[in-house]
C-alpha positions as CSV (number, residue, x, y, z in Angstrom):
1,M,-10.5,23.1,-17.0
2,L,-8.0,20.3,-16.0
3,E,-5.7,19.4,-18.8
4,I,-5.3,15.6,-19.0
5,I,-2.2,14.2,-20.8
6,K,-2.6,10.5,-21.4
7,H,0.4,8.3,-22.3
8,M,-1.4,5.2,-23.5
9,E,1.2,2.4,-24.0
10,V,-1.5,-0.1,-24.6
11,K,-3.6,-0.7,-27.7
12,G,-7.0,-1.8,-29.0
13,E,-10.0,-2.3,-26.7
14,K,-7.7,-2.1,-23.6
15,A,-6.6,1.4,-24.5
16,R,-10.1,2.5,-25.4
17,L,-11.8,1.2,-22.3
18,T,-9.0,2.5,-20.0
19,S,-9.1,5.9,-21.6
20,R,-12.8,6.1,-21.1
21,A,-12.6,5.1,-17.4
22,I,-9.9,7.7,-16.8
23,T,-12.0,10.5,-18.4
24,S,-15.1,9.4,-16.5
25,V,-13.4,9.4,-13.1
26,L,-11.5,12.7,-13.8
27,K,-14.8,14.5,-14.7
28,E,-16.2,13.5,-11.3
29,F,-12.9,14.3,-9.6
30,E,-12.8,17.8,-11.1
31,K,-16.4,18.5,-10.2
32,R,-16.0,17.5,-6.6
33,S,-12.5,18.3,-5.6
34,H,-12.4,22.0,-6.4
35,V,-8.6,22.1,-6.5
36,K,-8.0,25.3,-8.4
37,K,-4.2,25.1,-8.3
38,L,-4.3,21.8,-10.2
39,K,-4.1,22.7,-13.9
40,K,-2.6,19.6,-15.5
41,I,-2.2,15.9,-14.8
42,E,-0.2,13.2,-16.7
43,I,-1.3,9.6,-16.7
44,Y,0.8,6.7,-18.0
45,V,-0.9,3.4,-18.8
46,T,1.8,0.9,-19.4
47,E,2.7,-2.8,-19.7
48,N,6.4,-1.8,-18.9
49,P,6.0,-0.4,-15.4
50,V,9.6,-0.7,-14.3
51,S,11.0,1.3,-17.2
52,V,8.2,4.0,-16.9
53,A,8.7,4.2,-13.2
54,E,12.4,4.7,-13.7
55,K,11.6,7.5,-16.2
56,I,9.3,9.2,-13.8
57,L,11.1,8.8,-10.5
58,L,14.9,8.6,-11.0
59,P,15.5,12.0,-12.6
60,K,13.4,13.7,-9.8
61,V,14.4,12.1,-6.5
62,P,17.3,13.3,-4.4
63,V,20.6,11.6,-5.1
64,R,20.8,10.1,-1.6
65,R,17.6,8.2,-2.3
66,H,18.5,6.8,-5.8
67,G,19.5,3.4,-4.4
68,E,16.4,3.1,-2.4
69,I,14.1,4.1,-5.2
70,R,15.9,2.0,-7.8
71,E,15.5,-1.1,-5.6
72,W,11.8,-0.3,-5.0
73,I,10.9,0.1,-8.7
74,T,12.8,-3.0,-9.8
75,Q,11.0,-5.1,-7.1
76,N,7.6,-3.4,-7.0
77,A,6.3,-1.4,-10.0
78,A,2.6,-1.3,-8.9
79,S,0.4,1.6,-9.9
80,F,1.3,4.8,-8.1
81,T,0.9,8.5,-7.8
82,Y,3.9,10.9,-7.9
83,W,3.8,14.6,-7.1
84,V,6.1,17.1,-5.5
85,K,5.4,20.8,-5.2
86,G,5.9,22.8,-8.4
87,T,5.6,19.8,-10.7
88,T,2.8,18.2,-12.7
89,P,1.2,15.3,-10.9
90,I,1.8,11.9,-12.5
91,L,-0.3,8.7,-12.2
92,M,1.2,5.5,-13.4
93,L,-1.2,2.6,-14.0
94,N,0.3,-0.9,-14.4
95,A,-1.7,-2.4,-17.3
96,N,-0.4,-5.9,-16.4
97,E,-2.8,-6.0,-13.5
98,E,-5.6,-8.5,-14.0
99,I,-8.3,-5.9,-14.2
100,F,-6.8,-4.6,-17.4
101,Q,-6.5,-8.0,-18.9
102,D,-10.2,-8.7,-18.0
103,L,-11.3,-5.3,-19.3
104,N,-13.0,-4.8,-16.0
105,Y,-14.2,-1.2,-16.5
106,N,-15.5,-0.6,-12.9
107,A,-12.4,-2.0,-11.3
108,I,-10.2,0.3,-13.5
109,E,-12.3,3.2,-12.5
110,G,-11.8,2.2,-8.8
111,L,-8.0,2.1,-9.3
112,V,-7.9,5.5,-11.0
113,A,-10.1,7.0,-8.2
114,H,-7.9,5.5,-5.6
115,E,-4.8,7.0,-7.1
116,L,-6.4,10.4,-7.6
117,M,-7.3,10.5,-3.9
118,H,-3.6,9.9,-3.0
119,L,-3.0,13.0,-5.1
120,L,-5.5,15.0,-3.1
121,N,-4.0,13.8,0.1
122,K,-0.6,14.8,-1.1
123,L,-1.9,18.3,-2.1
124,D,-3.4,18.6,1.3
125,G,-0.1,17.7,3.0
126,I,-1.6,14.6,4.7
127,E,0.8,12.1,3.1
128,K,3.8,14.3,4.0
129,E,2.7,14.3,7.6
130,L,2.4,10.5,7.5
131,E,5.9,10.2,6.0
132,E,7.3,12.3,8.8
133,E,5.9,9.8,11.3
134,I,8.4,7.2,10.0
135,D,11.3,9.2,11.3
136,I,9.5,10.0,14.6
137,S,9.0,6.3,15.2
138,G,12.7,5.6,14.8
139,E,13.3,6.1,18.5
140,H,11.0,3.2,19.4
141,I,12.8,0.9,16.9
142,L,16.1,1.7,18.7
143,K,14.6,0.8,22.0
144,L,13.4,-2.6,20.7
145,L,16.8,-3.3,19.2
146,E,18.5,-2.5,22.5
147,S,16.6,-5.2,24.2
148,H,17.1,-7.8,21.4
149,K,19.2,-10.9,22.0
150,E,20.6,-12.0,18.6
151,V,19.6,-15.3,17.2
152,K,20.4,-16.0,13.5
153,P,19.0,-14.8,11.2
154,F,17.8,-12.0,13.5
155,T,20.9,-10.1,13.9
156,I,20.6,-6.4,15.0
157,D,21.5,-5.1,11.6
158,R,19.1,-7.3,9.7
159,L,16.3,-6.8,12.3
160,F,16.7,-3.0,11.9
161,V,16.1,-3.4,8.1
162,S,12.9,-5.4,8.9
163,F,11.7,-2.7,11.4
164,V,12.1,0.0,8.7
165,R,10.3,-2.1,6.2
166,V,7.4,-2.9,8.6
167,T,7.1,0.8,9.6
168,S,7.2,2.1,6.0
169,T,4.7,-0.4,4.9
170,T,2.4,0.4,7.8
171,V,2.4,4.0,6.7
172,L,1.6,3.0,3.2
173,F,-1.4,1.0,4.5
174,I,-2.6,4.1,6.4
175,K,-2.2,6.2,3.2
176,D,-4.3,3.6,1.3
177,I,-7.1,3.7,3.9
178,F,-7.3,7.5,3.7
179,A,-7.3,7.4,-0.1
180,N,-10.1,4.8,0.0
181,S,-12.1,6.9,2.5
182,R,-11.9,9.9,0.3
183,A,-12.8,7.9,-2.8
184,M,-15.9,6.6,-1.0
185,S,-16.9,10.2,0.0
186,F,-16.8,11.0,-3.7
187,G,-19.2,8.1,-4.4
188,F,-16.8,5.5,-5.7
189,D,-17.8,2.8,-3.3
190,E,-18.7,0.2,-5.9
191,E,-15.7,0.9,-8.1
192,I,-13.2,0.6,-5.2
193,Y,-15.0,-2.6,-4.1
194,E,-14.7,-4.1,-7.7
195,N,-11.0,-3.3,-7.9
196,Y,-10.3,-5.0,-4.6
197,R,-12.6,-8.0,-5.3
198,A,-10.7,-8.6,-8.5
199,A,-7.3,-8.2,-6.7
200,L,-8.3,-10.7,-4.0
201,E,-9.4,-13.5,-6.4
202,G,-7.2,-16.5,-6.0
203,V,-5.2,-15.2,-3.0
204,K,-6.3,-18.2,-0.9
205,Q,-3.6,-20.1,-2.7
206,I,-1.1,-18.1,-0.7
207,K,0.0,-20.1,2.3
208,F,2.6,-19.4,5.0
209,T,2.9,-22.4,7.4
210,E,4.6,-22.5,10.8
211,E,6.9,-25.3,9.5
212,G,7.7,-23.5,6.2
213,I,8.6,-20.3,8.0
214,L,10.8,-22.1,10.5
215,K,12.5,-24.0,7.7
216,A,13.2,-20.8,5.8
217,L,14.6,-19.0,8.9
218,K,17.0,-21.9,9.5
219,E,18.1,-21.4,5.9
220,D,18.8,-17.8,6.7
221,K,15.8,-16.5,4.7
222,K,14.6,-13.9,7.2
223,H,12.5,-12.1,4.5
224,V,10.0,-15.0,4.5
225,L,8.7,-14.0,8.0
226,D,8.5,-10.4,7.0
227,N,6.6,-11.3,3.9
228,A,4.1,-13.5,5.8
229,F,3.4,-10.7,8.3
230,L,3.1,-7.9,5.7
231,T,1.2,-10.0,3.2
232,Y,-1.4,-10.9,5.8
233,L,-1.9,-7.3,6.7
234,G,-1.9,-6.1,3.1
235,L,-4.4,-8.6,1.9
236,N,-6.8,-7.7,4.7
237,L,-6.4,-4.0,4.1
238,P,-9.2,-3.8,1.4
239,W,-12.0,-4.5,3.8
240,I,-10.9,-1.9,6.4
241,T,-12.6,1.2,4.9
242,F,-15.7,-0.7,4.1
243,K,-15.9,-1.8,7.7
244,M,-15.4,1.8,8.9
245,F,-18.5,2.9,7.0
246,E,-20.4,-0.4,7.6
247,I,-20.8,-1.0,3.9
248,K,-22.1,-4.5,3.2
249,W,-19.1,-5.7,1.1
250,Y,-16.6,-5.7,3.9
251,K,-17.5,-9.2,5.0
252,Q,-17.0,-10.6,1.6
253,L,-13.6,-8.9,1.2
254,Q,-12.7,-10.0,4.7
255,D,-13.5,-13.6,3.9
256,M,-11.5,-13.5,0.6
257,A,-8.4,-12.1,2.4
258,R,-8.1,-14.8,5.1
259,I,-5.1,-16.6,3.8
260,E,-3.3,-19.4,5.8
261,V,-0.7,-18.0,8.2
262,P,0.6,-19.2,11.6
263,D,-1.6,-18.4,14.6
264,I,0.9,-16.0,16.0
265,I,0.8,-13.9,12.8
266,K,-3.0,-13.9,12.7
267,K,-3.3,-13.0,16.4
268,K,-0.8,-10.1,16.2
269,G,-1.9,-9.0,12.7
270,D,-5.6,-8.8,13.8
271,K,-4.8,-6.5,16.6
272,I,-3.3,-4.0,14.1
273,L,-6.3,-4.4,11.8
274,S,-8.6,-3.6,14.7
275,E,-6.8,-0.3,15.3
276,L,-6.7,0.5,11.6
277,V,-10.6,0.4,11.6
278,N,-10.5,3.2,14.2
279,L,-8.6,5.7,11.9
280,R,-10.7,8.7,11.1
281,S,-8.5,11.6,10.1
282,G,-5.1,12.1,8.5
283,H,-4.4,14.5,11.2
284,D,-5.2,12.0,14.0
285,E,-1.6,12.0,15.3
286,K,-2.4,10.0,18.4
287,Q,-4.1,7.1,16.6
288,I,-1.5,7.1,13.7
289,R,1.4,6.8,16.2
290,K,-0.5,4.1,18.1
291,I,-0.8,2.0,15.0
292,I,2.8,2.4,13.9
293,K,4.1,1.5,17.4
294,L,1.7,-1.4,17.5
295,S,2.9,-2.7,14.2
296,Q,6.5,-2.5,15.4
297,D,5.7,-4.2,18.8
298,N,3.6,-6.9,17.3
299,Y,6.1,-7.7,14.6
300,Y,8.8,-8.0,17.3
301,D,6.6,-10.3,19.3
302,I,6.4,-12.6,16.2
303,V,10.2,-12.4,15.9
304,R,10.7,-13.4,19.5
305,H,8.3,-16.3,19.0
306,Y,10.5,-17.7,16.2
307,C,13.8,-16.8,18.1
308,R,12.6,-19.1,20.9
309,K,12.1,-21.9,18.4
310,L,15.5,-21.3,16.8
311,R,17.5,-21.5,20.0
C-alpha cells in the first residue's frame, strides 16, 4: 500500500478539505496506476511556496544548475512534481491559488490528479525524453541566430535567452498536455476542467496591445514581447486536451482564454496550438520536434515583425 506523507502547512477547513481531496485522488491513482515500485510519496500543501520549493529543490539539484533553479523558484513557485530515480517523489501544492481560497474541492482534486500524472510520466521516462529535446533543438536556434540582424533590444545574446525560454516553455506545455491526457484516461475529466475553469476566471483583463509592446521594446523591455507570446499560448493550453478528445468543455475554456494580443501573436500562436492538438504520444518524436521547431520559428517571425517597426 502506498505510504502518503502529508505536510499540511495550512489550517482549518482548507487543510481538511485539501487532505480529503488528496486522499481521494491517491486512492484512484493507486487502484489504476499499478506502479509497484512506488512505495511512498510526500505532499506539501503550503502558503509559502518559495521557501518550500527551496527546501525541496536546492539541496538536490546539480551545482551547475543552482542559479537557474534559484531564479525559477523565486519568480515562479507554482505547484509542481519533483522526482529523480532513487528518491521519494514530492508534490508541492501552492495553497495561495484561488481554488484553495475558494475551497473548490473538485478543482483541488484536478490539480492533484494533474501533478500525479506528471509523476507517472516521469516514472515512465516520458518527461526525460522531452527534456532531451530541448538540447536537440539547440542547433535550430543557432541557425536562426546566424541569420539575425540585430535591432535593439533584440541583440544576439538577449535573443538567445528568449529562444531558450520559448523552447523550455513549449516543452513544459507538451508535458502538461500529456499529464492532462493521462488524467482524463483515469476519469478525472470534470476535475481537470474545474481546475482550469477556475484558473481562467478573470484572465480577459490581461491585455497586450501592439502599441504597448512597441513602447516597451523602445524602452528596452524585451521581456514584454516574450511574455505576451508565452502568456497567449499558456492560457490557451487548458482547452487543448479537451479538444483532442472532443469533450464539450473545450469551447468554453477556449473562449475564456482568448485574451487581447496583437494579430501577429494570435496568428503565429494559433498555428502552434493547432499542432499541439495533434499530439498523441510522449514518444511521438516527429510531432514533438515539429512543435518545438514551429514555436521557435513563429516566435522569431514575431521578433522580425517588431524589428521592422523599430528600425
